[in-house]
C-alpha positions as CSV (number, residue, x, y, z in Angstrom):
1,X,104.6,115.2,144.3
2,X,107.4,116.2,141.9
3,X,110.2,118.3,143.4
4,X,111.3,120.6,140.6
5,X,114.8,121.9,140.2
6,X,115.2,125.5,139.3
7,X,116.1,127.5,137.3
8,X,113.3,127.4,134.9
9,X,112.8,128.1,131.2
10,X,109.6,129.1,129.4
11,X,109.0,127.0,126.3
12,X,106.6,128.3,123.6
13,X,105.4,126.0,120.9
14,X,103.7,127.9,118.1
15,X,101.7,125.1,116.3
16,X,99.4,125.1,113.3
17,X,96.2,125.0,115.4
18,X,97.3,126.2,118.9
19,X,100.1,127.8,120.8
20,X,101.3,125.8,123.8
21,X,103.5,127.2,126.5
22,X,104.7,126.2,129.9
23,X,107.6,126.1,132.3
24,X,110.3,123.4,132.4
25,X,112.8,122.9,135.2
26,X,116.6,122.4,134.8
27,X,116.0,118.7,134.1
28,X,113.6,119.5,131.3
29,X,110.6,118.3,133.2
30,X,107.3,120.1,132.6
31,X,106.1,122.0,135.6
32,X,102.7,120.7,136.4
33,X,100.0,123.4,136.5
34,X,102.0,125.9,134.3
35,X,100.9,124.5,130.9
36,X,98.5,126.4,128.7
37,X,97.2,126.0,125.2
38,X,95.6,128.8,123.2
39,X,93.8,127.9,119.9
40,X,94.0,129.8,116.7
41,X,92.5,129.0,113.4
42,X,93.7,129.0,109.8
43,X,91.5,129.8,106.8
44,X,91.4,126.9,104.3
45,X,89.5,126.6,101.1
46,X,89.2,124.2,98.1
47,X,91.4,126.4,95.9
48,X,94.4,125.5,98.1
49,X,94.2,128.4,100.6
50,X,95.8,127.9,103.9
51,X,96.5,131.2,105.7
52,X,96.0,133.1,108.9
53,X,96.2,136.7,110.0
54,X,99.6,137.4,111.6
55,X,98.0,139.3,114.5
56,X,95.8,136.3,115.3
57,X,98.9,134.1,115.8
58,X,100.6,137.0,117.7
59,X,97.7,137.5,120.0
60,X,97.4,133.7,120.7
61,X,101.1,133.5,121.5
62,X,101.0,136.6,123.8
63,X,97.9,135.2,125.6
64,X,99.7,131.9,126.2
65,X,102.7,133.7,127.7
66,X,100.5,135.9,129.8
67,X,98.7,132.8,131.1
68,X,101.9,130.9,132.0
69,X,103.3,133.9,133.9
70,X,100.0,134.4,135.7
71,X,99.8,130.7,136.7
72,X,103.5,130.4,137.7
73,X,103.4,132.8,140.7
74,X,106.8,132.9,142.4
75,X,108.4,130.5,140.0
76,X,108.2,133.2,137.3
77,X,111.0,135.0,139.1
78,X,113.3,132.0,138.5
79,X,112.8,132.0,134.7
80,X,116.3,132.4,133.1
81,X,115.4,132.0,129.4
82,X,112.6,131.6,126.8
83,X,112.7,129.0,124.0
84,X,110.6,129.0,120.9
85,X,109.7,126.4,118.3
86,X,107.4,127.3,115.4
87,X,105.4,125.6,112.7
88,X,107.8,125.6,109.8
89,X,107.6,127.0,106.3
90,X,105.5,130.1,107.1
91,X,105.9,133.4,105.4
92,X,104.3,136.8,105.4
93,X,105.2,140.1,103.8
94,X,105.9,143.2,105.9
95,X,106.2,146.9,104.9
96,X,108.9,149.4,105.9
97,X,107.3,149.8,109.4
98,X,107.3,146.1,109.9
99,X,103.5,145.8,109.6
100,X,102.0,142.7,108.1
101,X,100.5,143.4,104.7
102,X,99.8,139.8,103.8
103,X,98.4,136.9,105.7
104,X,100.7,134.3,107.1
105,X,100.9,131.6,104.4
106,X,101.5,128.1,105.7
107,X,103.3,125.1,104.1
108,X,99.8,123.7,103.3
109,X,98.8,126.5,100.9
110,X,99.0,125.1,97.4
111,X,98.0,128.1,95.3
112,X,101.5,128.5,94.1
113,X,101.5,125.2,92.2
114,X,101.7,126.9,88.8
115,X,104.5,129.1,89.9
116,X,106.4,126.1,91.2
117,X,106.1,124.2,87.9
118,X,107.4,127.3,86.0
119,X,110.3,127.5,88.4
120,X,111.2,123.9,87.7
121,X,111.6,124.7,84.1
122,X,113.7,127.8,84.8
123,X,116.1,126.4,87.4
124,X,118.7,123.7,87.4
125,X,116.7,121.8,89.9
126,X,119.3,119.2,91.0
127,X,121.8,121.9,91.8
128,X,119.3,124.1,93.7
129,X,118.1,121.0,95.5
130,X,121.7,120.2,96.6
131,X,122.3,123.8,97.8
132,X,119.0,124.3,99.6
133,X,118.2,120.7,100.7
134,X,114.6,120.9,99.4
135,X,112.6,120.2,96.4
136,X,110.8,123.0,94.5
137,X,107.3,122.6,96.0
138,X,104.3,124.7,97.2
139,X,105.5,124.1,100.8
140,X,108.5,126.5,100.3
141,X,109.0,130.2,99.6
142,X,110.4,130.4,96.1
143,X,107.0,129.5,94.5
144,X,105.1,131.4,97.1
145,X,107.1,134.7,96.4
146,X,106.5,134.2,92.7
147,X,102.8,133.6,93.3
148,X,102.5,136.8,95.4
149,X,104.3,138.9,92.7
150,X,102.1,137.4,90.0
151,X,98.7,137.5,91.6
152,X,99.2,140.6,93.9
153,X,101.7,142.9,92.2
154,X,100.5,146.0,94.1
155,X,101.0,144.2,97.4
156,X,104.3,142.8,96.3
157,X,105.6,146.3,95.5
158,X,104.9,147.3,99.1
159,X,106.7,144.4,100.7
160,X,110.0,145.3,102.2
161,X,110.8,142.0,103.7
162,X,109.6,138.4,103.7
163,X,109.7,136.9,107.2
164,X,108.5,133.8,109.1
165,X,105.9,134.2,111.8
166,X,108.4,133.9,114.7
167,X,110.6,136.7,113.3
168,X,107.5,138.9,112.9
169,X,106.6,138.3,116.5
170,X,110.1,139.0,117.8
171,X,110.1,142.3,115.9
172,X,107.0,143.4,117.8
173,X,108.3,142.4,121.2
174,X,111.7,144.0,120.8
175,X,110.6,147.0,118.7
176,X,113.2,146.4,116.0
177,X,113.1,145.4,112.3
178,X,116.6,143.9,112.5
179,X,115.8,140.9,114.7
180,X,117.4,137.7,113.4
181,X,116.1,134.4,112.1
182,X,117.6,131.1,113.0
183,X,119.4,128.9,110.4
184,X,116.9,126.2,111.5
185,X,113.6,128.1,110.7
186,X,115.2,129.7,107.6
187,X,116.3,126.3,106.2
188,X,112.6,125.4,106.1
189,X,112.0,128.2,103.6
190,X,113.8,126.6,100.7
191,X,115.9,129.8,100.3
192,X,118.9,128.9,102.6
193,X,122.2,127.7,101.1
194,X,122.8,125.0,103.6
195,X,126.5,124.7,102.7
196,X,127.4,128.4,103.1
197,X,124.7,129.2,105.7
198,X,123.7,132.2,103.7
199,X,120.6,133.1,101.7
200,X,121.0,131.5,98.3
201,X,121.8,134.5,96.2
202,X,121.4,132.8,92.9
203,X,117.9,131.7,93.8
204,X,117.0,135.1,95.2
205,X,117.9,136.7,91.9
206,X,115.5,134.5,90.1
207,X,112.7,135.7,92.5
208,X,113.5,139.4,92.1
209,X,114.7,139.9,95.7
210,X,118.0,140.0,97.6
211,X,119.2,139.3,101.1
212,X,118.0,142.8,102.3
213,X,114.5,141.5,101.8
214,X,115.0,138.7,104.3
215,X,116.1,138.6,107.9
216,X,119.7,138.4,109.0
217,X,120.7,134.8,109.9
218,X,122.1,133.4,113.1
219,X,122.3,130.1,115.1
220,X,119.2,129.2,117.2
221,X,121.3,129.6,120.3
222,X,121.7,133.3,119.7
223,X,119.1,135.3,121.7
224,X,117.2,138.6,121.4
225,X,117.1,140.8,124.5
226,X,115.6,144.2,125.4
227,X,111.8,144.0,125.3
228,X,110.1,147.2,124.6
229,X,108.7,149.2,127.5
230,X,105.2,147.9,126.8
231,X,106.3,144.3,126.9
232,X,108.8,144.8,129.8
233,X,105.8,146.0,131.9
234,X,103.5,143.2,130.6
235,X,106.1,140.5,131.1
236,X,108.1,141.9,134.0
237,X,109.5,138.4,134.9
238,X,111.0,138.2,131.4
239,X,112.3,141.7,130.9
240,X,116.0,140.6,131.3
241,X,115.5,137.0,129.9
242,X,117.1,136.0,126.6
243,X,114.6,135.0,124.0
244,X,116.3,132.3,121.9
245,X,115.6,132.3,118.2
246,X,112.9,129.9,117.1
247,X,113.6,126.5,115.7
248,X,111.3,124.4,113.4
249,X,108.9,122.3,115.4
250,X,110.2,119.1,113.8
251,X,113.7,119.8,115.1
252,X,112.3,120.3,118.6
253,X,110.5,117.0,118.4
254,X,113.7,115.1,117.6
255,X,115.4,116.8,120.6
256,X,112.5,116.2,122.9
257,X,112.3,112.5,122.1
258,X,116.0,112.0,122.5
259,X,116.6,111.5,118.8
260,X,119.7,113.6,118.7
261,X,122.2,111.4,116.8
262,X,122.1,108.8,114.0
263,X,121.2,105.9,116.3
264,X,117.7,107.2,116.9
265,X,115.0,108.1,114.3
266,X,112.0,110.2,115.2
267,X,108.7,109.1,113.7
268,X,106.0,111.7,114.4
269,X,102.3,111.6,113.5
270,X,100.4,114.7,114.6
271,X,98.1,116.4,112.1
272,X,100.8,115.6,109.6
273,X,103.7,113.2,109.7
274,X,107.5,113.0,109.4
275,X,110.5,110.7,109.8
276,X,113.7,112.4,110.8
277,X,117.3,111.8,111.9
278,X,119.7,114.4,113.4
279,X,123.2,114.2,112.0
280,X,126.2,116.1,113.3
281,X,129.0,117.3,110.9
282,X,129.2,118.7,107.4
283,X,126.0,119.0,105.4
284,X,125.2,115.5,104.0
285,X,124.0,114.6,100.6
286,X,120.2,114.4,100.4
287,X,118.6,111.3,98.9
288,X,116.1,112.3,96.2
289,X,112.7,112.7,97.7
290,X,113.9,113.8,101.2
291,X,114.9,117.1,102.6
292,X,117.7,118.5,104.8
293,X,117.2,121.3,107.3
294,X,119.7,122.8,109.7
295,X,119.7,122.8,113.4
296,X,122.4,125.3,114.2
297,X,125.5,125.4,112.1
298,X,126.8,121.9,112.7
299,X,123.7,119.7,112.8
300,X,121.4,118.6,109.9
301,X,117.9,117.3,110.3
302,X,117.5,114.8,107.4
303,X,114.2,113.2,106.6
304,X,110.9,113.4,104.9
305,X,107.6,114.9,105.8
306,X,104.0,114.2,104.8
307,X,100.9,116.3,104.5
308,X,99.0,113.3,105.7
309,X,98.8,112.0,109.3
310,X,96.2,112.6,112.0
311,X,94.2,114.6,109.4
312,X,93.5,111.3,107.6
313,X,92.2,109.9,110.8
314,X,90.0,112.9,111.5
315,X,88.7,112.9,107.9
316,X,87.7,109.2,108.2
317,X,86.2,109.7,111.7
318,X,84.1,112.7,110.5
319,X,83.0,111.4,107.1
320,X,82.6,107.8,107.9
321,X,80.8,108.5,111.1
322,X,83.2,106.4,113.2
323,X,84.2,106.7,116.8
324,X,87.6,108.2,117.7
325,X,90.5,105.9,116.8
326,X,91.4,105.0,120.4
327,X,87.9,103.5,120.7
328,X,88.5,101.4,117.5
329,X,91.8,99.7,118.4
330,X,90.1,96.4,119.4
331,X,88.0,96.4,116.2
332,X,91.0,97.2,114.0
333,X,93.0,94.4,115.6
334,X,90.4,91.8,114.5
335,X,90.9,92.7,110.8
336,X,93.4,90.9,108.7
337,X,96.2,93.1,107.3
338,X,95.5,94.6,103.9
339,X,92.8,92.1,103.1
340,X,90.1,94.7,102.2
341,X,91.1,95.1,98.6
342,X,91.2,98.9,99.0
343,X,94.1,100.9,97.6
344,X,94.7,104.4,98.9
345,X,96.8,107.5,98.1
346,X,96.3,109.5,101.3
347,X,97.0,112.9,99.9
348,X,94.0,114.7,101.2
349,X,96.2,117.7,101.9
350,X,98.5,117.2,98.9
351,X,101.8,115.3,98.7
352,X,105.2,116.1,100.1
353,X,107.7,113.2,100.5
354,X,108.6,111.4,98.4
355,X,107.2,112.5,95.1
356,X,106.5,116.2,96.0
357,X,103.7,116.4,93.4
358,X,102.0,119.8,93.2
359,X,98.8,118.2,91.9
360,X,98.2,115.2,94.1
361,X,94.9,114.6,95.9
362,X,93.5,111.8,97.9
363,X,92.4,108.6,96.1
364,X,90.5,105.6,97.4
365,X,90.3,102.7,94.9
366,X,88.5,99.4,95.3
367,X,85.3,100.2,97.2
368,X,82.6,97.6,96.9
369,X,79.1,97.1,98.2
370,X,80.5,94.9,100.9
371,X,83.1,97.4,102.1
372,X,82.7,98.5,105.7
373,X,83.6,102.0,107.0
374,X,86.2,100.5,109.4
375,X,87.9,98.8,106.4
376,X,88.2,102.2,104.7
377,X,89.8,103.6,107.9
378,X,92.1,100.6,108.1
379,X,93.2,101.0,104.5
380,X,93.8,104.7,104.9
381,X,96.0,104.2,108.0
382,X,97.9,101.4,106.4
383,X,98.5,103.7,103.4
384,X,100.1,106.3,105.6
385,X,102.4,103.7,107.0
386,X,103.4,102.8,103.4
387,X,104.5,106.4,102.8
388,X,106.6,106.3,105.9
389,X,108.2,103.1,104.6
390,X,109.2,104.9,101.4
391,X,111.1,107.5,103.4
392,X,112.6,104.8,105.6
393,X,114.0,103.1,102.6
394,X,115.8,106.3,101.6
395,X,116.7,107.4,105.1
396,X,117.8,104.0,106.5
397,X,119.4,102.1,103.6
398,X,120.7,98.6,104.2
399,X,120.4,96.9,107.5
400,X,118.0,98.8,109.7
401,X,118.6,96.8,112.9
402,X,121.1,99.4,114.2
403,X,118.4,102.1,114.4
404,X,115.9,102.8,117.1
405,X,112.7,104.4,115.9
406,X,110.9,106.5,118.5
407,X,107.2,107.4,117.8
408,X,105.5,110.4,119.1
409,X,102.5,112.6,118.3
410,X,98.9,112.3,119.7
411,X,97.5,110.8,116.5
412,X,99.6,107.7,116.6
413,X,100.2,107.4,120.4
414,X,96.4,107.0,120.8
415,X,96.4,103.9,118.6
416,X,98.2,100.8,119.6
417,X,96.9,99.2,116.4
418,X,98.5,101.9,114.2
419,X,101.8,101.6,116.2
420,X,101.9,97.9,115.6
421,X,101.1,98.4,111.9
422,X,104.0,100.9,111.6
423,X,106.3,98.3,113.1
424,X,105.0,95.6,110.7
425,X,105.3,97.8,107.6
426,X,108.7,99.2,108.5
427,X,109.8,95.7,109.7
428,X,111.7,97.3,112.7
429,X,110.8,97.8,116.3
430,X,109.0,101.0,117.1
431,X,109.4,102.5,120.5
432,X,106.9,105.0,121.9
433,X,108.0,108.2,123.6
434,X,106.9,108.5,127.2
435,X,107.3,112.2,127.2
436,X,103.9,114.0,127.2
437,X,105.1,117.2,125.5
438,X,107.8,116.1,123.2
439,X,108.0,119.3,121.2
440,X,108.0,121.7,124.1
441,X,110.5,119.5,126.0
442,X,112.8,119.7,123.0
443,X,112.4,123.5,122.9
444,X,113.2,123.7,126.6
445,X,116.3,121.5,126.2
446,X,117.6,123.7,123.4
447,X,117.2,126.7,125.7
448,X,118.8,124.9,128.6
449,X,121.7,124.0,126.3
450,X,122.1,127.5,125.1
451,X,122.2,128.8,128.7
452,X,124.9,126.3,129.5
453,X,122.7,124.4,132.0
454,X,122.9,121.3,129.8
455,X,126.2,120.5,128.2
456,X,124.7,118.3,125.5
457,X,121.2,117.8,124.1
458,X,120.9,114.5,125.9
459,X,122.1,115.2,129.5
460,X,118.9,113.6,130.8
461,X,117.7,111.0,128.3
462,X,114.1,110.8,127.1
463,X,112.0,107.9,128.3
464,X,110.3,105.2,126.3
465,X,106.9,103.8,127.5
466,X,106.6,100.8,125.2
467,X,108.1,99.0,122.2
468,X,106.2,97.4,119.3
469,X,108.1,94.5,117.7
470,X,107.3,93.7,114.0
471,X,105.2,90.6,113.3
472,X,107.2,88.8,110.6
473,X,104.1,87.0,109.3
474,X,102.8,90.3,108.1
475,X,105.9,91.7,106.4
476,X,105.3,90.1,103.0
477,X,101.6,91.0,103.1
478,X,102.4,94.7,103.6
479,X,105.2,94.5,101.0
480,X,102.6,93.4,98.4
481,X,100.3,96.2,99.5
482,X,103.0,98.7,99.2
483,X,103.6,97.6,95.6
484,X,99.9,98.1,94.8
485,X,100.0,101.6,96.2
486,X,103.2,102.3,94.1
487,X,101.3,101.1,91.0
488,X,98.4,103.3,91.8
489,X,100.7,106.3,92.2
490,X,102.4,105.5,88.9
491,X,99.1,105.3,87.1
492,X,97.8,108.6,88.4
493,X,100.8,110.8,89.2
494,X,104.1,109.7,87.6
């Protein structure tokens, strides 16, 4: 039986399909029996819609907190802080009373594609890219705000402020419209000047808004306090606790897996995917195709993210009538690498890194009468690995042997074959995180650090369960397959 060491922090992870919450002790260990997950559901449609009612996410988050406190019994009295991470690149419009008058639009909503393309013609894109650290893309707010103003002018006229979902929820709990947003969450908007740590005034002017239409900015380590009477009674154990500003979920994963300096790179495959490294110091230059987000004022999260990941697995399992991937590892291991003759662009939810196309969709080329469903799955998973390799080439130039890549995320941790394939394609060892709740652990560590309980973000290093070494006999095979994917991309999207 684990002997936990108080005090405790409550970590809340607001994800795209569920809100997870639980207690962590002073060593950032998840307190068994305190964990909960509350599902919520986005509306998606073939026109690119990806949205959800703000109150639905709010209710799921509040239910998760209620449940943790109810399950924690006496431990709840020893909670000293609340940490939050949130799905990134969300936005909704609120009126003067702070009520939501639009849905929450997610990074996956692509209906602003036309507006993004128009912005590209209006803006000096390289200069804006350098200032904000992101490409102009449907994932970010500039095109989204233009789209709202173009398609819903009456609604746009009623919007007083554009906020992310975490800031909206804090405004409800603390009964104020002046709650702050972290540099971290705000840098995922595409509106933050990462060098000045202010909203990018030149870009805001192009969108017809100013800084008063956005939250005030602050480091994630700054906390909101003073719950309303309603929430003080509902969450009596938290009424005096600091609620630290939310960070982007990707930043929390890096911290939770111990990837907190340039020696360790986080490779994450959940519903979507990302490859990220945390850098301390001045804002670095951003290789074209990648992004740079802030974690606080002195750390930058540099990397690339993908709209593809576990969603590719689920699509294949559902539509090819296959068992779950963890049941297919043995069968996949019997197949020769990239020998199926199938070429895939895995953009079933659009493309982000590295081309950031606003019109990309999934493509499977080379199907024959003899093609087996498991070969299609193999080709799709290999194709995702090739996208990671593109980011790795930009993120880890030159000799890569000095880096440790740490993989996390249920989609890839459930597949030893996919982990090995990643190592073979990237041609570097891939370690596997042994932490069961990487994102929530990272959020807990940030809260513990802000409270002064941890002096660094790595006081108690994360554990590795296994390491997959690259098979040198497959490196050239996968290099050729990557070239074929690049040719397909060039023919269809360049």
